[in-house]
C-alpha positions as CSV (number, residue, x, y, z in Angstrom):
1,X,0.7,-6.1,12.0
2,X,-0.3,-2.8,10.9
3,X,0.9,-1.0,7.7
4,X,3.7,1.5,8.3
5,X,3.8,4.9,6.8
6,X,6.8,7.1,5.6
7,X,5.9,9.6,8.3
8,X,6.3,7.0,11.0
9,X,9.7,6.1,9.8
10,X,11.0,9.6,9.9
11,X,10.7,9.6,13.6
12,X,12.6,6.4,14.1
13,X,16.4,6.2,14.7
14,X,18.7,4.4,12.3
15,X,19.0,1.5,14.8
16,X,15.2,1.3,15.1
17,X,14.7,1.1,11.4
18,X,17.5,-1.6,11.0
19,X,16.0,-3.7,13.9
20,X,12.5,-3.5,12.6
21,X,13.6,-4.6,9.1
22,X,15.7,-7.5,10.4
23,X,12.9,-8.6,12.8
24,X,10.3,-8.6,10.1
25,X,12.4,-10.6,7.7
26,X,13.3,-13.0,10.4
27,X,9.7,-13.6,11.5
28,X,8.5,-13.7,7.9
29,X,11.0,-16.5,7.1
30,X,9.6,-18.6,9.9
31,X,5.9,-18.0,8.8
32,X,4.9,-16.1,11.9
33,X,2.5,-13.8,10.0
34,X,-1.0,-14.9,8.9
35,X,-1.1,-12.1,6.4
36,X,1.9,-12.0,4.0
37,X,1.2,-8.8,2.2
38,X,1.7,-6.2,5.0
39,X,5.1,-7.6,6.3
40,X,6.3,-7.6,2.6
41,X,5.2,-3.9,2.1
42,X,6.7,-2.8,5.5
43,X,10.0,-4.6,4.7
44,X,10.2,-2.7,1.3
45,X,9.4,0.6,3.0
46,X,12.0,0.0,5.7
47,X,14.6,-1.0,3.2
48,X,13.9,2.0,1.0
49,X,14.3,4.2,4.2
50,X,17.6,2.6,5.0
51,X,18.9,3.3,1.4
52,X,17.7,6.9,1.8
53,X,19.7,7.2,5.0
54,X,22.8,5.8,3.2
55,X,22.8,2.2,4.6
56,X,23.2,-0.8,2.3
57,X,20.5,-3.4,2.5
58,X,20.9,-7.1,2.0
């Protein structure tokens, strides 16, 4: 998994951001990733983008 940037998120639709966030959380909970730091950072970035767009995050 590569580290996401704020610029990449701006080009994504709301649905794509939600889906990416949910997918990373799901895969992370099952231990799919070898590296734990990047998925965590991406999740935080996606959640912050969702809040910026006016969506509640859980």
